[in-house]
C-alpha angles and dihedrals in degrees: 000000000000112000111225117218115257121225093245090050090054089050091048091055089051094052111123089017130105113262138181113228113196115203133205092253090060095252122124134214116200119192149112112303107237106165143351138175138207092281090057092248105155140197118212126192127207085016128178129195113227127187118183090358091297123122105247100172144344105236105177111208113013134179114214122193116234095228091061093052123100098175146348123208137168115256 
């Protein structure tokens, strides 16, 4: 039987890498994935806020609530 990857396993593989986190309000944070929990709350380091693919602000370390996240992908 082929074992399918689980969402938390995918996040574990992305830890320490740059990711793009898209939020429900259409904004995006791009930064290095530092930590996450079972609720998909995430902590990004060296984060930047982007809106309409434009850099709006460098935010440094940021905590994003899992219930506001639409998707997380590697950059």
